[in-house]
C-alpha positions as a LaTeX table, in Angstrom:
\begin{tabular}{lrrr}
\hline
Residue & $x$ (\AA) & $y$ (\AA) & $z$ (\AA) \\
\hline
Met1 & 97.65 & $-2.87$ & $-35.65$ \\
Glu2 & 97.66 & $-5.22$ & $-38.89$ \\
Gln3 & 96.52 & $-8.49$ & $-38.94$ \\
Lys4 & 97.98 & $-10.86$ & $-41.67$ \\
Trp5 & 97.68 & $-14.89$ & $-42.28$ \\
Gly6 & 101.11 & $-16.62$ & $-42.22$ \\
Thr7 & 103.54 & $-18.79$ & $-40.44$ \\
Thr8 & 105.61 & $-16.67$ & $-38.89$ \\
Gln9 & 104.63 & $-15.19$ & $-35.18$ \\
Glu10 & 105.70 & $-11.66$ & $-35.68$ \\
Glu11 & 107.21 & $-9.16$ & $-37.99$ \\
Arg12 & 108.77 & $-5.81$ & $-37.45$ \\
His13 & 108.35 & $-3.30$ & $-40.05$ \\
His14 & 109.75 & 0.48 & $-39.73$ \\
Gly15 & 107.70 & 2.64 & $-37.37$ \\
Ser16 & 104.50 & $-0.29$ & $-37.68$ \\
Met17 & 103.91 & $-3.33$ & $-36.21$ \\
Ser18 & 101.42 & $-6.79$ & $-37.52$ \\
Arg19 & 101.00 & $-9.77$ & $-36.06$ \\
Ile20 & 100.74 & $-12.63$ & $-37.66$ \\
Tyr21 & 99.06 & $-16.03$ & $-36.76$ \\
Lys22 & 99.29 & $-19.44$ & $-37.58$ \\
Glu23 & 96.61 & $-21.07$ & $-39.47$ \\
Asn24 & 96.85 & $-24.46$ & $-37.43$ \\
Arg25 & 95.45 & $-21.81$ & $-34.62$ \\
Ile26 & 91.76 & $-21.53$ & $-35.93$ \\
Tyr27 & 88.93 & $-22.20$ & $-34.62$ \\
Phe28 & 86.45 & $-23.34$ & $-37.66$ \\
Ala29 & 83.28 & $-24.84$ & $-35.39$ \\
Glu30 & 80.08 & $-23.68$ & $-35.35$ \\
Leu31 & 78.29 & $-21.06$ & $-33.50$ \\
Leu32 & 76.77 & $-22.64$ & $-29.73$ \\
Glu33 & 74.73 & $-19.18$ & $-28.52$ \\
Phe34 & 71.54 & $-20.55$ & $-30.99$ \\
Asp35 & 71.63 & $-24.32$ & $-29.57$ \\
Gln36 & 72.05 & $-23.03$ & $-25.53$ \\
Trp37 & 68.76 & $-21.11$ & $-25.80$ \\
Val38 & 67.13 & $-23.60$ & $-27.81$ \\
Arg39 & 67.88 & $-25.79$ & $-24.99$ \\
Glu40 & 67.05 & $-22.96$ & $-21.91$ \\
Val41 & 63.74 & $-22.70$ & $-23.58$ \\
Glu42 & 63.01 & $-26.31$ & $-23.60$ \\
Arg43 & 64.01 & $-26.75$ & $-19.75$ \\
Asn44 & 62.13 & $-23.86$ & $-18.37$ \\
Gly45 & 58.85 & $-24.81$ & $-20.33$ \\
Gly46 & 58.25 & $-21.66$ & $-22.94$ \\
His47 & 56.98 & $-21.41$ & $-26.26$ \\
Leu48 & 59.51 & $-21.49$ & $-29.59$ \\
Pro49 & 58.43 & $-19.63$ & $-31.90$ \\
Thr50 & 57.59 & $-20.23$ & $-35.60$ \\
Arg51 & 58.06 & $-19.46$ & $-38.70$ \\
Gln52 & 55.13 & $-18.54$ & $-39.27$ \\
Glu53 & 54.72 & $-16.74$ & $-35.97$ \\
Val54 & 57.73 & $-15.14$ & $-37.11$ \\
Leu55 & 56.25 & $-13.56$ & $-40.45$ \\
Glu56 & 53.11 & $-12.77$ & $-39.10$ \\
Lys57 & 55.12 & $-10.58$ & $-36.46$ \\
Arg58 & 56.81 & $-8.81$ & $-39.03$ \\
Asp59 & 53.52 & $-8.09$ & $-41.50$ \\
Ala60 & 52.24 & $-5.93$ & $-37.92$ \\
Ile61 & 55.19 & $-4.40$ & $-37.00$ \\
Gln62 & 55.59 & $-3.00$ & $-40.72$ \\
Lys63 & 51.68 & $-2.16$ & $-40.54$ \\
Thr64 & 51.99 & $-0.30$ & $-37.41$ \\
Ser65 & 54.91 & 1.19 & $-39.13$ \\
Thr66 & 53.19 & 2.49 & $-42.11$ \\
Phe67 & 49.52 & 2.82 & $-41.00$ \\
Val68 & 47.86 & 6.26 & $-42.07$ \\
Tyr69 & 44.37 & 7.10 & $-40.56$ \\
Ser70 & 41.61 & 7.44 & $-42.92$ \\
Ala71 & 38.85 & 10.10 & $-43.54$ \\
Ala72 & 36.60 & 8.54 & $-41.94$ \\
Thr73 & 38.64 & 6.79 & $-39.14$ \\
Val74 & 39.77 & 10.55 & $-38.23$ \\
Lys75 & 35.61 & 11.82 & $-38.42$ \\
Gln76 & 35.00 & 8.77 & $-35.48$ \\
Met77 & 37.39 & 9.54 & $-33.27$ \\
Leu78 & 36.35 & 13.90 & $-33.39$ \\
Gln79 & 33.27 & 12.60 & $-32.77$ \\
Glu80 & 33.75 & 10.42 & $-30.00$ \\
Lys81 & 36.13 & 12.99 & $-28.15$ \\
Lys82 & 33.44 & 15.42 & $-28.70$ \\
Ser83 & 30.44 & 12.87 & $-26.94$ \\
Ala84 & 33.26 & 12.78 & $-24.39$ \\
Thr85 & 34.04 & 15.94 & $-23.51$ \\
Trp86 & 30.17 & 17.96 & $-24.25$ \\
Arg87 & 29.02 & 19.17 & $-21.00$ \\
Pro88 & 25.31 & 20.82 & $-21.09$ \\
Leu89 & 24.93 & 24.42 & $-19.59$ \\
Asn90 & 21.69 & 22.55 & $-17.96$ \\
Ile91 & 22.67 & 19.31 & $-16.02$ \\
Ala92 & 18.71 & 19.62 & $-15.46$ \\
Ala93 & 17.39 & 19.59 & $-18.62$ \\
Glu94 & 19.96 & 17.32 & $-20.08$ \\
Lys95 & 18.71 & 14.76 & $-17.15$ \\
Asp96 & 15.33 & 14.70 & $-18.09$ \\
Arg97 & 16.38 & 13.99 & $-21.91$ \\
Leu98 & 18.28 & 11.01 & $-21.35$ \\
Arg99 & 15.79 & 9.92 & $-18.70$ \\
Arg100 & 13.22 & 10.36 & $-21.60$ \\
Ala101 & 15.36 & 8.29 & $-24.15$ \\
Leu102 & 15.94 & 5.80 & $-21.27$ \\
Glu103 & 11.72 & 5.19 & $-21.42$ \\
Ile104 & 11.89 & 4.65 & $-24.89$ \\
Ala105 & 15.21 & 2.68 & $-25.23$ \\
Arg106 & 13.77 & $-0.16$ & $-22.29$ \\
Glu107 & 10.51 & 0.30 & $-24.37$ \\
Asn108 & 12.58 & $-1.49$ & $-27.10$ \\
Glu109 & 14.40 & $-3.74$ & $-25.30$ \\
Asp110 & 17.97 & $-1.76$ & $-26.49$ \\
Glu111 & 19.94 & $-3.22$ & $-23.29$ \\
Ala112 & 23.29 & $-1.44$ & $-25.05$ \\
Glu113 & 21.64 & 2.00 & $-24.77$ \\
Val114 & 19.97 & 1.86 & $-21.49$ \\
Arg115 & 23.62 & 1.40 & $-20.01$ \\
Arg116 & 24.93 & 3.87 & $-22.91$ \\
Ile117 & 21.89 & 6.47 & $-21.02$ \\
Asn118 & 22.76 & 5.50 & $-17.69$ \\
Glu119 & 26.57 & 5.54 & $-17.94$ \\
Arg120 & 26.29 & 9.09 & $-19.00$ \\
Leu121 & 23.82 & 10.20 & $-16.43$ \\
Arg122 & 25.97 & 9.16 & $-13.73$ \\
Glu123 & 28.97 & 12.02 & $-15.35$ \\
Leu124 & 26.14 & 14.15 & $-15.39$ \\
Glu125 & 25.72 & 13.81 & $-11.12$ \\
Leu126 & 29.23 & 13.87 & $-10.40$ \\
His127 & 29.84 & 16.73 & $-12.79$ \\
Arg128 & 27.23 & 18.42 & $-11.40$ \\
Arg129 & 28.65 & 17.79 & $-7.22$ \\
Thr130 & 31.77 & 18.99 & $-8.93$ \\
Gln131 & 30.23 & 22.40 & $-9.69$ \\
Glu132 & 28.64 & 22.65 & $-6.48$ \\
Lys133 & 32.15 & 22.36 & $-4.53$ \\
Asp134 & 34.11 & 24.57 & $-6.79$ \\
Ser135 & 31.21 & 26.96 & $-6.07$ \\
Lys136 & 31.41 & 26.83 & $-2.51$ \\
Ala137 & 34.83 & 27.30 & $-3.06$ \\
Val138 & 35.07 & 30.05 & $-5.34$ \\
Lys139 & 33.10 & 32.27 & $-2.65$ \\
Leu140 & 34.76 & 31.10 & 0.09 \\
Ala141 & 38.03 & 32.50 & $-1.09$ \\
Glu142 & 36.05 & 36.07 & $-2.88$ \\
Met143 & 35.07 & 35.87 & 1.03 \\
Asn144 & 38.60 & 35.80 & 1.91 \\
Arg145 & 39.84 & 38.55 & $-0.55$ \\
Lys146 & 37.57 & 41.24 & 0.39 \\
Asn147 & 38.32 & 40.63 & 4.27 \\
Arg148 & 41.89 & 40.67 & 4.10 \\
Val149 & 41.23 & 43.91 & 1.97 \\
Glu150 & 39.04 & 45.43 & 5.36 \\
Asn151 & 41.56 & 43.51 & 7.31 \\
Phe152 & 44.62 & 45.70 & 5.27 \\
Arg153 & 42.23 & 48.69 & 5.26 \\
Asn154 & 41.42 & 49.31 & 8.42 \\
Ala155 & 44.96 & 48.20 & 9.93 \\
Ser156 & 46.41 & 50.79 & 7.19 \\
Gly157 & 44.35 & 53.77 & 7.96 \\
Leu158 & 44.81 & 56.11 & 10.39 \\
Lys159 & 41.44 & 55.01 & 12.18 \\
Pro160 & 41.79 & 55.72 & 15.92 \\
Val161 & 40.90 & 52.99 & 18.06 \\
Asn162 & 38.08 & 53.15 & 20.83 \\
Thr163 & 39.36 & 51.52 & 23.87 \\
Gly164 & 37.10 & 53.48 & 26.30 \\
Leu165 & 33.83 & 51.32 & 24.47 \\
Lys166 & 32.41 & 48.12 & 26.41 \\
Ala167 & 30.91 & 44.47 & 24.62 \\
Gly168 & 28.11 & 45.49 & 22.82 \\
Glu169 & 28.73 & 48.83 & 21.77 \\
Ala170 & 28.97 & 50.24 & 18.35 \\
Gly171 & 32.41 & 50.22 & 17.36 \\
Tyr172 & 33.51 & 47.67 & 19.98 \\
Asp173 & 36.49 & 45.64 & 18.68 \\
Pro174 & 37.12 & 42.08 & 21.02 \\
Phe175 & 40.44 & 42.05 & 19.43 \\
Ser176 & 42.14 & 45.29 & 20.51 \\
Arg177 & 44.96 & 46.30 & 22.71 \\
Arg178 & 43.76 & 47.36 & 26.30 \\
Trp179 & 45.51 & 47.57 & 29.82 \\
Thr180 & 44.46 & 44.93 & 30.93 \\
Arg181 & 45.56 & 45.34 & 34.24 \\
Ser182 & 43.57 & 44.35 & 37.02 \\
Arg183 & 42.30 & 47.46 & 39.58 \\
Asn184 & 40.28 & 45.45 & 42.19 \\
Tyr185 & 42.02 & 46.06 & 45.05 \\
Tyr186 & 39.17 & 45.87 & 47.95 \\
Val187 & 35.86 & 46.09 & 48.33 \\
Ala188 & 35.44 & 49.56 & 50.26 \\
Asn189 & 32.25 & 48.78 & 51.38 \\
Gly190 & 32.60 & 45.12 & 52.88 \\
Gly191 & 32.63 & 43.30 & 56.26 \\
Gly192 & 35.37 & 44.97 & 57.23 \\
Gly193 & 34.72 & 48.23 & 58.20 \\
Gly194 & 37.29 & 48.81 & 61.02 \\
Gly195 & 39.90 & 48.05 & 58.59 \\
Gly196 & 38.64 & 50.64 & 56.14 \\
Asp197 & 38.83 & 53.17 & 59.06 \\
Ala198 & 41.79 & 51.75 & 59.68 \\
Ala199 & 42.82 & 52.75 & 55.82 \\
Ala200 & 41.11 & 55.98 & 56.40 \\
Gly201 & 43.01 & 57.19 & 59.28 \\
Val202 & 46.69 & 56.43 & 57.72 \\
Val203 & 46.01 & 58.08 & 54.10 \\
Ala204 & 44.91 & 61.12 & 56.04 \\
Thr205 & 47.68 & 60.84 & 59.01 \\
Ala206 & 50.39 & 60.82 & 55.76 \\
Ala207 & 48.51 & 63.77 & 54.27 \\
Ser208 & 48.45 & 65.85 & 56.84 \\
Gly209 & 52.49 & 65.71 & 57.26 \\
Gly210 & 52.70 & 69.42 & 55.05 \\
Ser211 & 54.46 & 69.16 & 51.54 \\
Gly212 & 58.05 & 69.61 & 53.13 \\
Gly213 & 58.64 & 65.60 & 52.30 \\
Gly214 & 57.91 & 65.98 & 48.38 \\
Val215 & 58.17 & 62.83 & 46.63 \\
Arg216 & 58.59 & 60.48 & 49.71 \\
Ile217 & 55.88 & 61.61 & 51.37 \\
Ser218 & 53.60 & 60.42 & 48.45 \\
Ala219 & 55.70 & 57.48 & 48.50 \\
Glu220 & 54.49 & 56.67 & 52.12 \\
Val221 & 51.39 & 57.86 & 51.96 \\
Gly222 & 50.98 & 55.10 & 49.01 \\
Met223 & 52.75 & 52.40 & 50.38 \\
Ala224 & 50.60 & 53.03 & 54.20 \\
Ala225 & 47.67 & 53.26 & 51.80 \\
Thr226 & 48.33 & 50.19 & 50.00 \\
Glu227 & 49.07 & 48.36 & 53.36 \\
Ala228 & 45.61 & 48.98 & 55.36 \\
Ala229 & 44.01 & 48.22 & 52.00 \\
Leu230 & 45.74 & 44.68 & 51.80 \\
Glu231 & 44.76 & 44.21 & 55.43 \\
Ala232 & 41.20 & 45.55 & 55.31 \\
Ala233 & 40.32 & 42.99 & 52.09 \\
Ala234 & 42.34 & 40.42 & 53.44 \\
Gly235 & 40.40 & 40.10 & 56.40 \\
Ala236 & 36.95 & 40.90 & 54.72 \\
Gly237 & 37.77 & 37.66 & 53.09 \\
Lys238 & 37.46 & 39.52 & 49.73 \\
Leu239 & 41.36 & 39.87 & 48.14 \\
Val240 & 41.73 & 39.97 & 44.63 \\
Asp241 & 45.19 & 40.95 & 43.71 \\
Thr242 & 48.30 & 42.28 & 45.38 \\
Asn243 & 49.84 & 43.75 & 42.70 \\
Ala244 & 49.63 & 47.71 & 44.44 \\
Pro245 & 49.69 & 50.90 & 41.79 \\
Val246 & 52.82 & 51.79 & 43.98 \\
Asp247 & 54.58 & 48.33 & 43.85 \\
His248 & 57.90 & 47.52 & 44.04 \\
Gly249 & 58.74 & 48.90 & 40.74 \\
Thr250 & 57.12 & 52.25 & 41.56 \\
Glu251 & 59.50 & 53.13 & 44.93 \\
Ser252 & 62.86 & 52.12 & 42.78 \\
Asn253 & 61.92 & 54.60 & 40.35 \\
Leu254 & 61.03 & 57.67 & 42.79 \\
Leu255 & 64.15 & 57.00 & 44.43 \\
His256 & 65.72 & 58.62 & 41.29 \\
Asn257 & 64.64 & 62.06 & 41.80 \\
Phe258 & 67.79 & 63.99 & 40.95 \\
Glu259 & 69.12 & 65.84 & 37.91 \\
Leu260 & 71.47 & 64.45 & 35.08 \\
Pro261 & 73.80 & 67.32 & 33.62 \\
Ile262 & 73.31 & 65.89 & 29.73 \\
Ser263 & 74.25 & 68.63 & 27.36 \\
Leu264 & 74.13 & 68.29 & 24.10 \\
Ala265 & 76.61 & 71.37 & 23.60 \\
Ala266 & 79.38 & 69.27 & 22.57 \\
Leu267 & 77.23 & 68.03 & 19.29 \\
Gln268 & 76.99 & 72.06 & 17.78 \\
Lys269 & 80.82 & 71.66 & 16.90 \\
Phe270 & 79.90 & 68.73 & 14.11 \\
Gly271 & 76.79 & 71.22 & 12.95 \\
Gly272 & 73.94 & 70.57 & 15.60 \\
Pro273 & 70.76 & 68.77 & 14.30 \\
Gln274 & 71.50 & 69.37 & 10.63 \\
Gly275 & 75.04 & 67.46 & 11.03 \\
Ala276 & 74.39 & 63.59 & 9.80 \\
Gln277 & 73.10 & 65.21 & 7.04 \\
Ala278 & 75.73 & 67.43 & 5.63 \\
Gly279 & 78.59 & 64.82 & 6.76 \\
Tyr280 & 76.74 & 62.77 & 4.15 \\
Met281 & 76.84 & 64.91 & 1.49 \\
Ala282 & 80.57 & 65.88 & 1.93 \\
Arg283 & 81.66 & 62.23 & 1.92 \\
Lys284 & 79.65 & 62.07 & $-1.44$ \\
Gln285 & 81.67 & 64.87 & $-2.98$ \\
Arg286 & 84.33 & 63.83 & $-1.85$ \\
Ile287 & 83.59 & 60.28 & $-3.53$ \\
Glu288 & 82.48 & 61.76 & $-6.31$ \\
Ala289 & 85.63 & 64.00 & $-6.99$ \\
Ile290 & 88.58 & 61.50 & $-6.37$ \\
Tyr291 & 86.80 & 58.46 & $-7.97$ \\
Gly292 & 84.81 & 60.50 & $-10.86$ \\
Val293 & 81.87 & 58.58 & $-10.32$ \\
Lys294 & 78.83 & 59.57 & $-9.31$ \\
Val295 & 77.05 & 58.50 & $-5.62$ \\
Pro296 & 73.46 & 57.96 & $-5.88$ \\
Glu297 & 70.94 & 59.88 & $-2.58$ \\
Asn298 & 69.30 & 56.45 & $-2.19$ \\
Asp299 & 70.86 & 53.82 & $-0.02$ \\
Gly300 & 69.46 & 50.71 & $-1.74$ \\
Arg301 & 67.91 & 49.74 & 1.46 \\
Arg302 & 64.64 & 49.43 & 2.54 \\
His303 & 63.49 & 52.54 & 5.66 \\
Ala304 & 61.43 & 51.68 & 8.35 \\
Leu305 & 59.02 & 54.72 & 8.30 \\
Thr306 & 59.52 & 55.24 & 3.65 \\
Leu307 & 56.09 & 53.40 & 1.96 \\
Thr308 & 56.59 & 51.53 & $-1.19$ \\
Val309 & 54.24 & 52.69 & $-3.66$ \\
Ser310 & 51.62 & 49.57 & $-3.25$ \\
Asp311 & 51.28 & 50.95 & 0.77 \\
Tyr312 & 51.04 & 54.47 & $-0.60$ \\
Lys313 & 47.94 & 53.73 & $-3.04$ \\
Arg314 & 46.26 & 50.63 & $-0.73$ \\
Arg315 & 45.79 & 54.09 & 1.88 \\
Arg316 & 45.03 & 56.25 & $-0.70$ \\
Gly317 & 42.52 & 53.97 & $-1.34$ \\
Leu318 & 43.46 & 54.07 & $-5.63$ \\
Leu319 & 43.95 & 50.21 & $-5.36$ \\
\hline
\end{tabular}
């Protein structure tokens, strides 16, 4: 595209096009943007910069762009940095020194030095409090770490837990798992003596029935003793628990007294106990023979009965 000034509207050439404008359509008026900006500034009560302000701003920009730090300026900046970041090892001695310097500054009526020393004393006090908080946090973190190591050693070691210990005895662990089912069913020496005699009579009568009944007689004896004990305890007002040793779950389990014909002889044709390993090795050899790729013996999964290196080291006490 090519633009020209001429008298005709358009003319086409071979493979190109040129647009020609008439000269009487050209606009030679002045730009109005500056005048519009001036009117807007005056209408809003703004400040029009003078030529002197423009020159000062230009000089300031050039000075900032070409500024070079002198040796004296760099030395002063380093001294200010050291004085701002320096922390004494003995805060108490530093505070004593500053207090003496503060008394001297007050005698000399040096207000600037007094303000500087007071600010320094406040910084030291804040630094001391921060150090105390940090030391407490470090001690707590160290104690937590030792407790975690000891807990893991106790849990991972093969240390048997004696659940027969009572509270207050050596080695008693209040958080160890115990059988918590109540064994208090009735009080033998309670006021209901008649009920206790009846229970004993029921047990004696059931027990004298001979051994021909087998499991069924023992179940009946347990149920009879339970009912008699519950009645006696209820009559004495000392009923504690209604779940007897021979409950409905035990009674239902006693009904399964027949034998199930289960035989593992059918597994012998697969190799018996070693059949799974033999089958795995045969499949591994077949895959390697067909594809020519070695099958790793490790399947890449983590099994429940395997130990990692870190667990092994912890159990051996190597960590």
